[in-house]
All heavy atoms as a GROMACS GRO file, in nm:
protein
  602
    1MET      N    1   9.581  11.957  18.548
    1MET     CA    2   9.700  11.949  18.636
    1MET      C    3   9.824  11.949  18.561
    1MET      O    4   9.886  11.851  18.549
    1MET     CB    5   9.685  11.826  18.729
    1MET     CG    6   9.576  11.841  18.833
    1MET     SD    7   9.580  11.722  18.957
    1MET     CE    8   9.511  11.574  18.877
    2PRO      N    9   9.855  12.061  18.488
    2PRO     CA   10   9.968  12.065  18.402
    2PRO      C   11  10.106  12.051  18.472
    2PRO      O   12  10.204  12.010  18.412
    2PRO     CB   13   9.959  12.213  18.337
    2PRO     CG   14   9.875  12.278  18.433
    2PRO     CD   15   9.783  12.190  18.492
    3GLU      N   16  10.111  12.062  18.594
    3GLU     CA   17  10.244  12.053  18.666
    3GLU      C   18  10.253  11.912  18.717
    3GLU      O   19  10.366  11.873  18.780
    3GLU     CB   20  10.244  12.146  18.793
    3GLU     CG   21  10.224  12.288  18.754
    3GLU     CD   22  10.344  12.340  18.678
    3GLU    OE1   23  10.461  12.302  18.701
    3GLU    OE2   24  10.317  12.415  18.578
    4SER      N   25  10.161  11.818  18.694
    4SER     CA   26  10.170  11.677  18.742
    4SER      C   27  10.279  11.597  18.682
    4SER      O   28  10.307  11.623  18.559
    4SER     CB   29  10.036  11.606  18.723
    4SER     OG   30   9.933  11.672  18.802
    5LYS      N   31  10.336  11.500  18.748
    5LYS     CA   32  10.430  11.410  18.685
    5LYS      C   33  10.376  11.272  18.719
    5LYS      O   34  10.352  11.241  18.838
    5LYS     CB   35  10.571  11.442  18.759
    5LYS     CG   36  10.631  11.577  18.716
    5LYS     CD   37  10.739  11.610  18.812
    5LYS     CE   38  10.801  11.747  18.780
    5LYS     NZ   39  10.710  11.856  18.816
    6VAL      N   40  10.374  11.193  18.619
    6VAL     CA   41  10.316  11.055  18.633
    6VAL      C   42  10.419  10.945  18.622
    6VAL      O   43  10.518  10.953  18.541
    6VAL     CB   44  10.215  11.028  18.511
    6VAL    CG1   45  10.164  10.885  18.521
    6VAL    CG2   46  10.104  11.135  18.520
    7VAL      N   47  10.427  10.860  18.724
    7VAL     CA   48  10.519  10.738  18.721
    7VAL      C   49  10.431  10.620  18.740
    7VAL      O   50  10.348  10.612  18.822
    7VAL     CB   51  10.611  10.754  18.847
    7VAL    CG1   52  10.710  10.631  18.851
    7VAL    CG2   53  10.689  10.876  18.841
    8LYS      N   54  10.454  10.526  18.646
    8LYS     CA   55  10.383  10.399  18.655
    8LYS      C   56  10.473  10.304  18.730
    8LYS      O   57  10.599  10.290  18.710
    8LYS     CB   58  10.368  10.351  18.504
    8LYS     CG   59  10.352  10.198  18.492
    8LYS     CD   60  10.211  10.166  18.513
    8LYS     CE   61  10.191  10.014  18.469
    8LYS     NZ   62  10.063   9.968  18.502
    9GLY      N   63  10.417  10.236  18.827
    9GLY     CA   64  10.494  10.136  18.902
    9GLY      C   65  10.404  10.073  19.017
    9GLY      O   66  10.292  10.117  19.041
   10PHE      N   67  10.463   9.971  19.071
   10PHE     CA   68  10.405   9.904  19.187
   10PHE      C   69  10.280   9.808  19.159
   10PHE      O   70  10.279   9.714  19.214
   10PHE     CB   71  10.365  10.003  19.304
   10PHE     CG   72  10.481  10.074  19.359
   10PHE    CD1   73  10.515  10.202  19.324
   10PHE    CD2   74  10.561  10.015  19.465
   10PHE    CE1   75  10.618  10.269  19.380
   10PHE    CE2   76  10.662  10.075  19.520
   10PHE     CZ   77  10.698  10.203  19.475
   11ASN      N   78  10.191   9.863  19.074
   11ASN     CA   79  10.066   9.777  19.054
   11ASN      C   80  10.089   9.653  18.980
   11ASN      O   81   9.999   9.567  18.984
   11ASN     CB   82   9.959   9.869  18.985
   11ASN     CG   83   9.993   9.892  18.842
   11ASN    OD1   84  10.108   9.931  18.815
   11ASN    ND2   85   9.898   9.884  18.752
   12THR      N   86  10.192   9.627  18.920
   12THR     CA   87  10.229   9.498  18.860
   12THR      C   88  10.305   9.400  18.954
   12THR      O   89  10.352   9.297  18.909
   12THR     CB   90  10.304   9.519  18.726
   12THR    OG1   91  10.423   9.579  18.754
   12THR    CG2   92  10.211   9.590  18.632
   13THR      N   93  10.332   9.451  19.070
   13THR     CA   94  10.405   9.364  19.168
   13THR      C   95  10.314   9.320  19.280
   13THR      O   96  10.241   9.401  19.336
   13THR     CB   97  10.515   9.455  19.237
   13THR    OG1   98  10.599   9.506  19.125
   13THR    CG2   99  10.607   9.360  19.319
   14ILE      N  100  10.310   9.194  19.301
   14ILE     CA  101  10.210   9.147  19.400
   14ILE      C  102  10.243   9.195  19.541
   14ILE      O  103  10.353   9.213  19.584
   14ILE     CB  104  10.211   8.981  19.399
   14ILE    CG1  105  10.091   8.920  19.472
   14ILE    CG2  106  10.348   8.925  19.451
   14ILE    CD1  107  10.067   8.784  19.438
   15GLY      N  108  10.137   9.226  19.620
   15GLY     CA  109  10.145   9.289  19.746
   15GLY      C  110  10.237   9.214  19.844
   15GLY      O  111  10.316   9.278  19.916
   16ALA      N  112  10.223   9.088  19.850
   16ALA     CA  113  10.304   9.007  19.945
   16ALA      C  114  10.450   9.031  19.928
   16ALA      O  115  10.535   9.026  20.019
   16ALA     CB  116  10.258   8.862  19.931
   17THR      N  117  10.495   9.029  19.795
   17THR     CA  118  10.636   9.050  19.762
   17THR      C  119  10.681   9.198  19.801
   17THR      O  120  10.808   9.216  19.832
   17THR     CB  121  10.676   9.006  19.622
   17THR    OG1  122  10.601   9.090  19.539
   17THR    CG2  123  10.635   8.868  19.596
   18LEU      N  124  10.594   9.291  19.780
   18LEU     CA  125  10.634   9.429  19.826
   18LEU      C  126  10.646   9.436  19.976
   18LEU      O  127  10.738   9.499  20.022
   18LEU     CB  128  10.514   9.525  19.778
   18LEU     CG  129  10.512   9.553  19.632
   18LEU    CD1  130  10.380   9.635  19.604
   18LEU    CD2  131  10.632   9.631  19.589
   19GLN      N  132  10.568   9.370  20.051
   19GLN     CA  133  10.578   9.365  20.192
   19GLN      C  134  10.702   9.288  20.241
   19GLN      O  135  10.775   9.349  20.330
   19GLN     CB  136  10.444   9.301  20.259
   19GLN     CG  137  10.447   9.312  20.403
   19GLN     CD  138  10.325   9.246  20.465
   19GLN    OE1  139  10.230   9.199  20.390
   19GLN    NE2  140  10.309   9.260  20.595
   20SER      N  141  10.728   9.177  20.182
   20SER     CA  142  10.841   9.100  20.234
   20SER      C  143  10.975   9.149  20.175
   20SER      O  144  11.077   9.125  20.227
   20SER     CB  145  10.816   8.946  20.188
   20SER     OG  146  10.840   8.930  20.054
   21GLY      N  147  10.962   9.204  20.049
   21GLY     CA  148  11.090   9.249  19.988
   21GLY      C  149  11.175   9.141  19.916
   21GLY      O  150  11.280   9.169  19.873
   22LYS      N  151  11.112   9.027  19.917
   22LYS     CA  152  11.178   8.910  19.863
   22LYS      C  153  11.082   8.828  19.762
   22LYS      O  154  10.961   8.814  19.794
   22LYS     CB  155  11.235   8.815  19.966
   22LYS     CG  156  11.352   8.876  20.034
   22LYS     CD  157  11.436   8.772  20.106
   22LYS     CE  158  11.569   8.817  20.134
   22LYS     NZ  159  11.657   8.817  20.026
   23ILE      N  160  11.144   8.775  19.669
   23ILE     CA  161  11.072   8.667  19.593
   23ILE      C  162  11.175   8.546  19.584
   23ILE      O  163  11.273   8.556  19.520
   23ILE     CB  164  11.059   8.718  19.451
   23ILE    CG1  165  10.964   8.842  19.445
   23ILE    CG2  166  10.990   8.598  19.364
   23ILE    CD1  167  10.933   8.894  19.312
   24GLY      N  168  11.145   8.454  19.682
   24GLY     CA  169  11.246   8.341  19.689
   24GLY      C  170  11.363   8.406  19.755
   24GLY      O  171  11.358   8.470  19.864
   25ASP      N  172  11.479   8.378  19.690
   25ASP     CA  173  11.608   8.442  19.745
   25ASP      C  174  11.634   8.571  19.686
   25ASP      O  175  11.748   8.625  19.711
   25ASP     CB  176  11.719   8.342  19.717
   25ASP     CG  177  11.714   8.210  19.804
   25ASP    OD1  178  11.646   8.217  19.918
   25ASP    OD2  179  11.757   8.114  19.756
   26LEU      N  180  11.557   8.612  19.590
   26LEU     CA  181  11.590   8.742  19.522
   26LEU      C  182  11.519   8.857  19.585
   26LEU      O  183  11.407   8.848  19.631
   26LEU     CB  184  11.544   8.730  19.374
   26LEU     CG  185  11.614   8.624  19.292
   26LEU    CD1  186  11.546   8.608  19.154
   26LEU    CD2  187  11.763   8.653  19.274
   27PRO      N  188  11.565   8.984  19.571
   27PRO     CA  189  11.495   9.100  19.623
   27PRO      C  190  11.384   9.122  19.524
   27PRO      O  191  11.391   9.106  19.400
   27PRO     CB  192  11.601   9.207  19.614
   27PRO     CG  193  11.706   9.168  19.512
   27PRO     CD  194  11.698   9.019  19.518
   28THR      N  195  11.270   9.184  19.582
   28THR     CA  196  11.160   9.227  19.488
   28THR      C  197  11.203   9.345  19.413
   28THR      O  198  11.271   9.436  19.460
   28THR     CB  199  11.034   9.260  19.586
   28THR    OG1  200  10.993   9.151  19.653
   28THR    CG2  201  10.925   9.315  19.493
   29THR      N  202  11.173   9.345  19.276
   29THR     CA  203  11.203   9.444  19.190
   29THR      C  204  11.079   9.522  19.152
   29THR      O  205  10.985   9.467  19.113
   29THR     CB  206  11.276   9.394  19.068
   29THR    OG1  207  11.399   9.332  19.107
   29THR    CG2  208  11.315   9.519  18.966
   30VAL      N  209  11.078   9.659  19.165
   30VAL     CA  210  10.979   9.753  19.123
   30VAL      C  211  11.013   9.806  18.993
   30VAL      O  212  11.119   9.865  18.978
   30VAL     CB  213  10.953   9.850  19.233
   30VAL    CG1  214  10.834   9.952  19.192
   30VAL    CG2  215  10.901   9.789  19.360
   31LEU      N  216  10.924   9.789  18.892
   31LEU     CA  217  10.955   9.851  18.764
   31LEU      C  218  10.881   9.990  18.754
   31LEU      O  219  10.772   9.998  18.783
   31LEU     CB  220  10.883   9.758  18.642
   31LEU     CG  221  10.936   9.618  18.657
   31LEU    CD1  222  10.846   9.529  18.558
   31LEU    CD2  223  11.076   9.598  18.626
   32LEU      N  224  10.960  10.090  18.707
   32LEU     CA  225  10.908  10.213  18.704
   32LEU      C  226  10.912  10.277  18.559
   32LEU      O  227  11.021  10.256  18.504
   32LEU     CB  228  10.981  10.317  18.792
   32LEU     CG  229  10.985  10.293  18.946
   32LEU    CD1  230  11.068  10.398  19.021
   32LEU    CD2  231  10.846  10.295  19.001
   33ALA      N  232  10.811  10.337  18.510
   33ALA     CA  233  10.816  10.401  18.382
   33ALA      C  234  10.760  10.544  18.397
   33ALA      O  235  10.662  10.565  18.471
   33ALA     CB  236  10.731  10.322  18.284
   34SER      N  237  10.828  10.644  18.338
   34SER     CA  238  10.786  10.777  18.343
   34SER      C  239  10.852  10.856  18.240
   34SER      O  240  10.967  10.821  18.192
   34SER     CB  241  10.811  10.834  18.475
   34SER     OG  242  10.772  10.981  18.487
   35ASP      N  243  10.795  10.963  18.181
   35ASP     CA  244  10.863  11.062  18.107
   35ASP      C  245  10.942  11.161  18.183
   35ASP      O  246  11.010  11.250  18.126
   35ASP     CB  247  10.761  11.139  18.022
   35ASP     CG  248  10.685  11.039  17.931
   35ASP    OD1  249  10.757  10.935  17.887
   35ASP    OD2  250  10.575  11.062  17.887
   36ASN      N  251  10.943  11.154  18.319
   36ASN     CA  252  11.008  11.250  18.404
   36ASN      C  253  11.115  11.177  18.492
   36ASN      O  254  11.081  11.102  18.585
   36ASN     CB  255  10.911  11.324  18.482
   36ASN     CG  256  10.978  11.443  18.564
   36ASN    OD1  257  11.037  11.412  18.665
   36ASN    ND2  258  10.943  11.555  18.520
   37GLN      N  259  11.243  11.193  18.462
   37GLN     CA  260  11.349  11.132  18.531
   37GLN      C  261  11.350  11.170  18.678
   37GLN      O  262  11.386  11.092  18.774
   37GLN     CB  263  11.486  11.164  18.469
   37GLN     CG  264  11.511  11.081  18.340
   37GLN     CD  265  11.510  10.928  18.365
   37GLN    OE1  266  11.421  10.859  18.310
   37GLN    NE2  267  11.605  10.878  18.434
   38GLU      N  268  11.323  11.299  18.698
   38GLU     CA  269  11.323  11.351  18.841
   38GLU      C  270  11.218  11.278  18.930
   38GLU      O  271  11.238  11.247  19.047
   38GLU     CB  272  11.303  11.501  18.841
   38GLU     CG  273  11.309  11.572  18.978
   38GLU     CD  274  11.281  11.717  18.978
   38GLU    OE1  275  11.281  11.784  18.856
   38GLU    OE2  276  11.253  11.775  19.086
   39ALA      N  277  11.100  11.258  18.867
   39ALA     CA  278  10.995  11.195  18.940
   39ALA      C  279  11.041  11.045  18.971
   39ALA      O  280  11.021  10.999  19.083
   39ALA     CB  281  10.871  11.194  18.857
   40LYS      N  282  11.098  10.977  18.874
   40LYS     CA  283  11.143  10.844  18.902
   40LYS      C  284  11.256  10.847  19.016
   40LYS      O  285  11.250  10.753  19.092
   40LYS     CB  286  11.195  10.779  18.780
   40LYS     CG  287  11.093  10.726  18.684
   40LYS     CD  288  11.147  10.639  18.577
   40LYS     CE  289  11.197  10.722  18.457
   40LYS     NZ  290  11.220  10.642  18.332
   41GLY      N  291  11.339  10.947  19.005
   41GLY     CA  292  11.441  10.956  19.106
   41GLY      C  293  11.389  10.978  19.239
   41GLY      O  294  11.447  10.931  19.342
   42THR      N  295  11.288  11.049  19.254
   42THR     CA  296  11.221  11.077  19.381
   42THR      C  297  11.160  10.949  19.451
   42THR      O  298  11.183  10.914  19.572
   42THR     CB  299  11.100  11.176  19.372
   42THR    OG1  300  11.148  11.295  19.318
   42THR    CG2  301  11.020  11.188  19.505
   43ILE      N  302  11.101  10.853  19.362
   43ILE     CA  303  11.058  10.734  19.408
   43ILE      C  304  11.174  10.642  19.453
   43ILE      O  305  11.180  10.572  19.551
   43ILE     CB  306  10.958  10.660  19.314
   43ILE    CG1  307  10.836  10.749  19.284
   43ILE    CG2  308  10.941  10.516  19.349
   43ILE    CD1  309  10.755  10.699  19.191
   44LYS      N  310  11.279  10.642  19.360
   44LYS     CA  311  11.399  10.562  19.402
   44LYS      C  312  11.462  10.601  19.536
   44LYS      O  313  11.501  10.516  19.612
   44LYS     CB  314  11.499  10.576  19.282
   44LYS     CG  315  11.609  10.472  19.293
   44LYS     CD  316  11.701  10.481  19.173
   44LYS     CE  317  11.809  10.378  19.177
   44LYS     NZ  318  11.892  10.358  19.061
   45GLU      N  319  11.464  10.733  19.558
   45GLU     CA  320  11.532  10.782  19.670
   45GLU      C  321  11.441  10.739  19.800
   45GLU      O  322  11.489  10.701  19.899
   45GLU     CB  323  11.531  10.938  19.675
   45GLU     CG  324  11.652  10.983  19.591
   45GLU     CD  325  11.636  11.140  19.582
   45GLU    OE1  326  11.587  11.205  19.681
   45GLU    OE2  327  11.689  11.195  19.479
   46ALA      N  328  11.303  10.748  19.776
   46ALA     CA  329  11.209  10.708  19.885
   46ALA      C  330  11.224  10.556  19.926
   46ALA      O  331  11.205  10.516  20.037
   46ALA     CB  332  11.070  10.730  19.843
   47LEU      N  333  11.262  10.478  19.832
   47LEU     CA  334  11.282  10.329  19.852
   47LEU      C  335  11.423  10.296  19.886
   47LEU      O  336  11.446  10.170  19.919
   47LEU     CB  337  11.239  10.249  19.724
   47LEU     CG  338  11.091  10.266  19.683
   47LEU    CD1  339  11.063  10.194  19.558
   47LEU    CD2  340  11.006  10.211  19.803
   48ALA      N  341  11.518  10.388  19.901
   48ALA     CA  342  11.660  10.363  19.922
   48ALA      C  343  11.685  10.284  20.049
   48ALA      O  344  11.765  10.198  20.048
   48ALA     CB  345  11.740  10.489  19.940
   49GLY      N  346  11.602  10.296  20.166
   49GLY     CA  347  11.625  10.214  20.283
   49GLY      C  348  11.550  10.090  20.283
   49GLY      O  349  11.566  10.020  20.382
   50SER      N  350  11.470  10.058  20.179
   50SER     CA  351  11.393   9.942  20.187
   50SER      C  352  11.464   9.818  20.110
   50SER      O  353  11.561   9.847  20.054
   50SER     CB  354  11.260   9.970  20.098
   50SER     OG  355  11.281   9.960  19.964
   51PRO      N  356  11.414   9.709  20.128
   51PRO     CA  357  11.472   9.586  20.058
   51PRO      C  358  11.428   9.574  19.906
   51PRO      O  359  11.476   9.499  19.838
   51PRO     CB  360  11.410   9.470  20.129
   51PRO     CG  361  11.283   9.511  20.185
   51PRO     CD  362  11.301   9.663  20.216
   52LEU      N  363  11.348   9.672  19.861
   52LEU     CA  364  11.309   9.667  19.719
   52LEU      C  365  11.418   9.726  19.631
   52LEU      O  366  11.483   9.826  19.668
   52LEU     CB  367  11.185   9.754  19.711
   52LEU     CG  368  11.061   9.721  19.793
   52LEU    CD1  369  10.946   9.806  19.778
   52LEU    CD2  370  11.017   9.567  19.759
   53ARG      N  371  11.430   9.664  19.508
   53ARG     CA  372  11.507   9.714  19.403
   53ARG      C  373  11.429   9.797  19.302
   53ARG      O  374  11.305   9.762  19.283
   53ARG     CB  375  11.578   9.605  19.321
   53ARG     CG  376  11.696   9.549  19.393
   53ARG     CD  377  11.777   9.466  19.297
   53ARG     NE  378  11.698   9.386  19.208
   53ARG     CZ  379  11.743   9.300  19.126
   53ARG    NH1  380  11.880   9.272  19.129
   53ARG    NH2  381  11.674   9.233  19.041
   54VAL      N  382  11.472   9.901  19.248
   54VAL     CA  383  11.401   9.975  19.145
   54VAL      C  384  11.472   9.950  19.014
   54VAL      O  385  11.591   9.966  18.999
   54VAL     CB  386  11.403  10.124  19.182
   54VAL    CG1  387  11.340  10.212  19.073
   54VAL    CG2  388  11.337  10.145  19.315
   55PHE      N  389  11.389   9.930  18.910
   55PHE     CA  390  11.441   9.906  18.778
   55PHE      C  391  11.366  10.013  18.688
   55PHE      O  392  11.252  10.024  18.680
   55PHE     CB  393  11.408   9.766  18.714
   55PHE     CG  394  11.462   9.743  18.582
   55PHE    CD1  395  11.588   9.704  18.566
   55PHE    CD2  396  11.369   9.758  18.477
   55PHE    CE1  397  11.646   9.679  18.436
   55PHE    CE2  398  11.423   9.731  18.348
   55PHE     CZ  399  11.555   9.693  18.334
   56ASP      N  400  11.454  10.099  18.629
   56ASP     CA  401  11.411  10.194  18.531
   56ASP      C  402  11.356  10.134  18.402
   56ASP      O  403  11.440  10.087  18.323
   56ASP     CB  404  11.501  10.306  18.510
   56ASP     CG  405  11.458  10.428  18.429
   56ASP    OD1  406  11.349  10.419  18.353
   56ASP    OD2  407  11.518  10.529  18.436
   57ALA      N  408  11.226  10.131  18.373
   57ALA     CA  409  11.175  10.057  18.259
   57ALA      C  410  11.148  10.155  18.151
   57ALA      O  411  11.087  10.123  18.047
   57ALA     CB  412  11.040   9.993  18.302
   58GLY      N  413  11.199  10.280  18.152
   58GLY     CA  414  11.189  10.371  18.044
   58GLY      C  415  11.072  10.473  18.048
   58GLY      O  416  11.030  10.505  18.158
   59ALA      N  417  11.032  10.508  17.921
   59ALA     CA  418  10.922  10.602  17.916
   59ALA      C  419  10.786  10.555  17.948
   59ALA      O  420  10.766  10.434  17.946
   59ALA     CB  421  10.917  10.659  17.776
   60LEU      N  422  10.697  10.650  17.983
   60LEU     CA  423  10.556  10.616  18.023
   60LEU      C  424  10.491  10.537  17.909
   60LEU      O  425  10.402  10.454  17.946
   60LEU     CB  426  10.480  10.738  18.063
   60LEU     CG  427  10.347  10.724  18.125
   60LEU    CD1  428  10.362  10.649  18.248
   60LEU    CD2  429  10.280  10.859  18.150
   61LYS      N  430  10.526  10.549  17.786
   61LYS     CA  431  10.461  10.479  17.682
   61LYS      C  432  10.480  10.330  17.693
   61LYS      O  433  10.407  10.258  17.630
   61LYS     CB  434  10.505  10.535  17.547
   61LYS     CG  435  10.651  10.497  17.507
   61LYS     CD  436  10.684  10.556  17.377
   61LYS     CE  437  10.831  10.525  17.339
   61LYS     NZ  438  10.868  10.577  17.212
   62ARG      N  439  10.566  10.285  17.776
   62ARG     CA  440  10.594  10.147  17.801
   62ARG      C  441  10.509  10.087  17.910
   62ARG      O  442  10.517   9.968  17.937
   62ARG     CB  443  10.737  10.128  17.838
   62ARG     CG  444  10.844  10.168  17.735
   62ARG     CD  445  10.977  10.112  17.738
   62ARG     NE  446  10.964   9.977  17.732
   62ARG     CZ  447  11.068   9.885  17.774
   62ARG    NH1  448  11.171   9.947  17.830
   62ARG    NH2  449  11.049   9.756  17.762
   63ALA      N  450  10.410  10.171  17.952
   63ALA     CA  451  10.324  10.125  18.064
   63ALA      C  452  10.253   9.993  18.015
   63ALA      O  453  10.236   9.906  18.113
   63ALA     CB  454  10.222  10.229  18.100
   64ARG      N  455  10.199   9.986  17.908
   64ARG     CA  456  10.132   9.856  17.867
   64ARG      C  457  10.221   9.731  17.869
   64ARG      O  458  10.180   9.628  17.903
   64ARG     CB  459  10.087   9.876  17.716
   64ARG     CG  460   9.945   9.917  17.711
   64ARG     CD  461   9.901   9.905  17.561
   64ARG     NE  462   9.819  10.017  17.531
   64ARG     CZ  463   9.769  10.046  17.417
   64ARG    NH1  464   9.801   9.969  17.316
   64ARG    NH2  465   9.695  10.147  17.396
   65GLU      N  466  10.353   9.753  17.831
   65GLU     CA  467  10.450   9.649  17.834
   65GLU      C  468  10.473   9.606  17.988
   65GLU      O  469  10.489   9.491  18.009
   65GLU     CB  470  10.576   9.692  17.776
   65GLU     CG  471  10.574   9.727  17.626
   65GLU     CD  472  10.692   9.783  17.569
   65GLU    OE1  473  10.809   9.732  17.611
   65GLU    OE2  474  10.682   9.878  17.499
   66LEU      N  475  10.465   9.699  18.072
   66LEU     CA  476  10.487   9.662  18.208
   66LEU      C  477  10.370   9.574  18.269
   66LEU      O  478  10.390   9.486  18.348
   66LEU     CB  479  10.493   9.784  18.298
   66LEU     CG  480  10.613   9.878  18.274
   66LEU    CD1  481  10.622   9.988  18.374
   66LEU    CD2  482  10.747   9.795  18.271
   67GLU      N  483  10.248   9.599  18.218
   67GLU     CA  484  10.128   9.515  18.251
   67GLU      C  485  10.152   9.379  18.217
   67GLU      O  486  10.129   9.278  18.291
   67GLU     CB  487  10.005   9.571  18.192
   67GLU     CG  488   9.968   9.711  18.241
   67GLU     CD  489   9.916   9.704  18.380
   67GLU    OE1  490   9.876   9.601  18.431
   67GLU    OE2  491   9.929   9.811  18.440
   68VAL      N  492  10.212   9.339  18.095
   68VAL     CA  493  10.240   9.212  18.051
   68VAL      C  494  10.356   9.152  18.122
   68VAL      O  495  10.356   9.036  18.160
   68VAL     CB  496  10.270   9.216  17.899
   68VAL    CG1  497  10.305   9.079  17.847
   68VAL    CG2  498  10.146   9.267  17.816
   69THR      N  499  10.465   9.237  18.151
   69THR     CA  500  10.578   9.188  18.220
   69THR      C  501  10.535   9.157  18.360
   69THR      O  502  10.593   9.048  18.409
   69THR     CB  503  10.687   9.296  18.229
   69THR    OG1  504  10.720   9.328  18.094
   69THR    CG2  505  10.803   9.253  18.298
   70GLY      N  506  10.451   9.228  18.419
   70GLY     CA  507  10.406   9.212  18.562
   70GLY      C  508  10.314   9.089  18.577
   70GLY      O  509  10.288   9.043  18.694
   71PHE      N  510  10.251   9.043  18.470
   71PHE     CA  511  10.149   8.939  18.472
   71PHE      C  512  10.203   8.815  18.555
   71PHE      O  513  10.135   8.758  18.642
   71PHE     CB  514  10.109   8.889  18.334
   71PHE     CG  515  10.006   8.774  18.332
   71PHE    CD1  516   9.885   8.797  18.374
   71PHE    CD2  517  10.049   8.654  18.298
   71PHE    CE1  518   9.786   8.694  18.388
   71PHE    CE2  519   9.953   8.544  18.294
   71PHE     CZ  520   9.828   8.568  18.340
   72PRO      N  521  10.321   8.761  18.530
   72PRO     CA  522  10.380   8.656  18.609
   72PRO      C  523  10.384   8.683  18.763
   72PRO      O  524  10.374   8.594  18.848
   72PRO     CB  525  10.506   8.623  18.552
   72PRO     CG  526  10.510   8.681  18.420
   72PRO     CD  527  10.431   8.800  18.433
   73ALA      N  528  10.397   8.802  18.793
   73ALA     CA  529  10.410   8.848  18.939
   73ALA      C  530  10.281   8.826  19.004
   73ALA      O  531  10.282   8.815  19.136
   73ALA     CB  532  10.451   8.994  18.948
   74ASN      N  533  10.176   8.812  18.937
   74ASN     CA  534  10.048   8.782  19.002
   74ASN      C  535  10.028   8.638  19.041
   74ASN      O  536   9.936   8.601  19.113
   74ASN     CB  537   9.919   8.828  18.915
   74ASN     CG  538   9.927   8.978  18.907
   74ASN    OD1  539   9.955   9.046  19.010
   74ASN    ND2  540   9.911   9.036  18.791
   75ASP      N  541  10.122   8.557  19.008
   75ASP     CA  542  10.131   8.419  19.044
   75ASP      C  543  10.190   8.418  19.182
   75ASP      O  544  10.280   8.503  19.218
   75ASP     CB  545  10.220   8.341  18.942
   75ASP     CG  546  10.239   8.196  18.982
   75ASP    OD1  547  10.298   8.172  19.097
   75ASP    OD2  548  10.199   8.111  18.917
   76PRO      N  549  10.132   8.346  19.280
   76PRO     CA  550  10.180   8.350  19.412
   76PRO      C  551  10.337   8.328  19.424
   76PRO      O  552  10.397   8.382  19.516
   76PRO     CB  553  10.101   8.228  19.486
   76PRO     CG  554   9.992   8.213  19.407
   76PRO     CD  555  10.031   8.253  19.260
   77GLY      N  556  10.394   8.260  19.335
   77GLY     CA  557  10.538   8.239  19.333
   77GLY      C  558  10.618   8.363  19.294
   77GLY      O  559  10.727   8.374  19.328
   78GLY      N  560  10.557   8.449  19.210
   78GLY     CA  561  10.617   8.577  19.162
   78GLY      C  562  10.734   8.544  19.070
   78GLY      O  563  10.741   8.433  19.021
   79PHE      N  564  10.814   8.648  19.047
   79PHE     CA  565  10.926   8.637  18.962
   79PHE      C  566  11.032   8.735  19.008
   79PHE      O  567  11.000   8.825  19.067
   79PHE     CB  568  10.895   8.650  18.806
   79PHE     CG  569  10.875   8.793  18.760
   79PHE    CD1  570  10.970   8.853  18.702
   79PHE    CD2  571  10.753   8.857  18.793
   79PHE    CE1  572  10.947   8.993  18.658
   79PHE    CE2  573  10.735   8.976  18.749
   79PHE     CZ  574  10.830   9.052  18.681
   80GLY      N  575  11.156   8.706  18.969
   80GLY     CA  576  11.267   8.793  19.008
   80GLY      C  577  11.348   8.831  18.888
   80GLY      O  578  11.348   8.750  18.791
   81ILE      N  579  11.420   8.937  18.898
   81ILE     CA  580  11.516   8.978  18.800
   81ILE      C  581  11.658   8.950  18.844
   81ILE      O  582  11.699   8.988  18.945
   81ILE     CB  583  11.501   9.124  18.757
   81ILE    CG1  584  11.360   9.146  18.697
   81ILE    CG2  585  11.610   9.174  18.657
   81ILE    CD1  586  11.324   9.294  18.675
   82VAL      N  587  11.731   8.867  18.765
   82VAL     CA  588  11.864   8.835  18.799
   82VAL      C  589  11.957   8.914  18.710
   82VAL      O  590  11.938   8.917  18.596
   82VAL     CB  591  11.890   8.687  18.779
   82VAL    CG1  592  12.038   8.644  18.815
   82VAL    CG2  593  11.796   8.600  18.861
   83GLU      N  594  12.054   8.982  18.771
   83GLU     CA  595  12.148   9.064  18.694
   83GLU      C  596  12.276   8.988  18.664
   83GLU      O  597  12.313   8.907  18.748
   83GLU     CB  598  12.184   9.192  18.763
   83GLU     CG  599  12.063   9.287  18.783
   83GLU     CD  600  12.091   9.415  18.840
   83GLU    OE1  601  12.164   9.494  18.778
   83GLU    OE2  602  12.066   9.429  18.959
   0.00000   0.00000   0.00000
């Protein structure tokens, strides 16, 4: 599938926080990694009306780092990103 575009995201965010859109008082943040900016933009546009925030985590080679970063999200309390 040479025309495919791969985006890593969502699987490091606990399902309950995706559904509620919140972690405590903070919005749920979805981390996305891809080598294709257009593909990341498509996902960001699709989420525009949702309570979820999108954070561009860089290139697809960072996928392993997202697994480690997302580990705390598997705790029922989750975690949020404060800007």
